[in-house]
C-alpha positions in Angstrom: -7.4 11.6 -3.5 -3.8 12.1 -2.4 -2.5 15.6 -2.0 0.9 16.4 -0.6 2.3 19.9 -0.3 5.8 20.8 0.7 6.4 17.5 2.5 9.8 17.4 4.1 11.3 14.6 6.1 14.7 14.0 7.7 16.3 11.4 9.8 19.0 11.9 12.4 22.2 9.9 12.0 25.1 10.3 14.4 23.8 13.6 15.6 23.3 15.1 12.2 20.1 15.6 10.2 19.9 13.7 6.9 17.2 15.0 4.6 15.1 12.3 2.8 12.2 14.3 1.3 12.7 17.9 0.4 9.4 19.8 -0.2 7.6 17.1 -2.1 4.4 18.1 -3.9 2.1 15.3 -5.3 -1.4 15.0 -6.5 -3.0 11.7 -7.4 -6.6 11.7 -8.6 -9.3 8.9 -8.3 -8.7 6.3 -11.0 -5.0 7.0 -11.4 -2.3 4.4 -11.2 0.9 6.4 -10.5 4.3 4.8 -10.2 7.2 6.3 -8.3 10.7 5.1 -9.3 14.1 5.9 -8.0 17.2 4.4 -6.5 17.3 2.6 -3.2 17.4 5.0 -0.3 15.8 7.8 -2.3 12.8 8.0 0.1 10.2 6.1 -1.9 9.0 4.0 1.0 9.1 7.0 3.3 6.8 8.9 0.9 4.3 6.0 1.0 4.4 6.0 4.8 3.5 9.7 4.8 0.7 9.2 2.3 -0.5 6.1 4.2 -0.9 8.0 7.6 1.9 5.8 9.0 4.5 8.5 9.5 3.5 11.7 11.3 7.0 13.1 11.8 7.2 15.3 8.8 6.6 18.9 7.9 4.2 20.1 5.1 0.6 19.2 4.3 -0.9 15.8 3.5 -4.5 15.0 2.6 -5.6 11.5 1.8 -9.2 10.4 0.9 -10.3 13.9 1.7 -8.9 13.8 5.3 -6.2 16.3 6.4 -3.6 14.2 8.3 -2.3 17.0 10.5 -3.6 16.9 14.0 -5.1 13.4 13.8 -4.7 11.2 16.8 -3.2 7.8 16.5 -6.7 6.3 16.8 -8.0 8.5 14.1 -5.1 7.6 11.8 -5.7 3.9 12.5 -9.4 4.3 11.6 -8.5 6.1 8.4 -6.0 3.4 7.4 -8.5 0.6 8.2 -11.4 2.1 6.2 -9.8 4.1 3.4 -6.3 2.9 2.7 -4.9 -0.4 1.5 -1.2 -0.9 2.1 1.0 -3.6 0.5 4.2 -3.6 2.6 7.5 -4.8 1.1 8.0 -7.0 4.2 4.4 -8.4 4.0 3.6 -7.8 7.7 1.5 -11.0 8.0 0.7 -12.4 11.4 2.4 -15.8 11.8 -0.2 -17.2 14.1 -3.1 -16.7 11.6 -3.9 -18.6 8.4 -3.8 -16.8 5.1 -7.5 -16.3 5.1 -7.5 -15.0 8.6 -4.7 -12.5 7.7 -6.9 -11.3 4.8 -10.0 -10.8 6.9 -8.2 -9.1 9.8 -9.1 -5.5 8.7 -12.8 -6.5 8.8 -12.4 -8.2 12.2 -10.9 -5.0 13.6 -13.9 -2.9 12.5 -16.6 -2.6 15.0 -20.0 -3.3 13.6 -18.7 -4.9 10.4 -20.2 -7.9 8.7 -20.6 -11.3 10.5 -17.5 -13.5 10.6 -18.9 -15.9 8.0 -19.4 -13.1 5.5 -15.9 -11.7 6.2 -14.4 -15.2 5.6 -16.3 -15.6 2.3 -15.0 -12.2 1.2 -11.5 -13.1 2.3 -11.6 -16.4 0.4 -12.8 -14.5 -2.7 -9.9 -12.0 -2.4 -7.4 -14.9 -2.2 -9.0 -16.6 -5.2 -8.5 -13.4 -7.2 -4.8 -13.5 -6.5 -4.6 -17.2 -7.3 -4.4 -18.6 -3.8 -7.8 -20.2 -3.3 -6.0 -23.5 -2.3 -3.8 -21.8 0.3 -6.5 -20.2 2.4 -5.8 -22.3 5.5 -2.1 -22.3 5.3 0.0 -20.2 7.8 2.5 -17.7 6.3 5.4 -19.9 7.4 4.2 -22.6 4.9 3.9 -20.2 2.0 6.6 -19.1 -0.5 7.7 -15.4 -0.6 5.6 -14.8 -3.7 2.5 -16.4 -2.0 3.0 -14.3 1.1 3.1 -11.2 -1.1 -0.2 -12.2 -2.8 -1.8 -12.7 0.6 -0.7 -9.2 1.5 -2.2 -7.8 -1.7 -5.5 -9.6 -1.0 -5.5 -8.2 2.5 -4.9 -4.7 1.2 -7.9 -5.0 -1.2 -10.2 -6.8 1.2 -11.6 -3.6 2.8 -12.4 -2.1 -0.6 -10.2 1.0 0.1 -10.3 4.3 -1.8 -6.5 4.4 -1.9 -4.1 1.5 -2.5 -0.4 2.1 -1.7 2.1 -0.6 -2.7 5.8 -0.9 -1.9 7.5 -3.1 -4.6 4.3 -5.3 -4.9 5.8 -7.6 -7.6 9.3 -7.8 -6.3 8.8 -11.4 -5.0 6.6 -12.7 -7.8 7.4 -14.6 -11.0 6.7 -12.9 -14.3 3.3 -14.5 -15.0 2.0 -13.9 -11.5 3.5 -10.4 -11.4 1.9 -9.5 -14.7 -1.5 -10.7 -13.3 -1.2 -8.5 -10.3 -0.2 -5.5 -12.4 -3.3 -6.1 -14.6 -5.4 -6.3 -11.4 -4.1 -3.0 -10.2 -4.8 -1.4 -13.7 -8.3 -2.8 -13.7 -9.0 -1.4 -10.2 -7.7 2.0 -11.2 -9.9 1.9 -14.3 -12.8 1.2 -11.9 -11.9 4.3 -9.8 -9.4 3.1 -7.2 -6.4 5.4 -6.6 -3.2 3.4 -6.8 0.3 4.7 -5.9 3.1 2.2 -6.4 6.8 2.5 -5.7 8.9 0.1 -7.8 12.1 -0.7 -9.5 10.4 -2.8 -12.2 9.7 -1.4 -15.6 6.8 -3.8 -16.1 5.0 -2.0 -13.3 5.8 1.6 -14.4 4.8 0.7 -18.0 1.2 0.1 -16.8 1.0 3.3 -14.9 -0.9 6.4 -16.1 2.0 8.5 -14.8 5.6 7.7 -13.8 7.4 10.0 -11.4 11.1 9.9 -10.4 12.2 10.5 -6.8 15.8 11.6 -6.5 17.7 13.8 -4.0 14.4 14.1 -2.1 12.4 15.6 -4.9 9.8 14.3 -7.4 10.2 15.0 -11.1 
């Protein structure tokens, strides 16, 4: 479901090139929950952005959900993300002018020819209930705690029923009980066939993974 071959990425800093990823190879099959661990600045989030069709400035080959990313237009990448990839960002990326339930149903609203708004709202409310936020559906992000905003972001990522879920430190803002519940949810989804790739510092996340990979000095091991 995720296949990376020789992925190399560098940033420019003060006129010099700083390598972040050095020829990364990665295969993640349907139903796998794979955790990537490594120190801050090791390129974990960059790797997720490549796999999530968000970063196109890299060399190498990337295939996600059966689609080769090379050569896709921005519109084609956006369609792929909306239909096949759920992404939980470390910074949440919620729209402040929308309620929690409206943030969750946004991927459906952006699809042409999707279900009627009433059906989308019902699905979004169910997604919020599954992360323990049924009573917060009409609250704007500004009135939610950091942990609640994280759970809204997780509900939004799962709302579109993607084939691939990418999560950047998904439990970093959650208390132990809520975090454990989210990890169990990810494990259950993987058992049902969802492909889950998580970058994390937390041992409780990696302990639930079917594989744990380490990213250091731009290479996976």
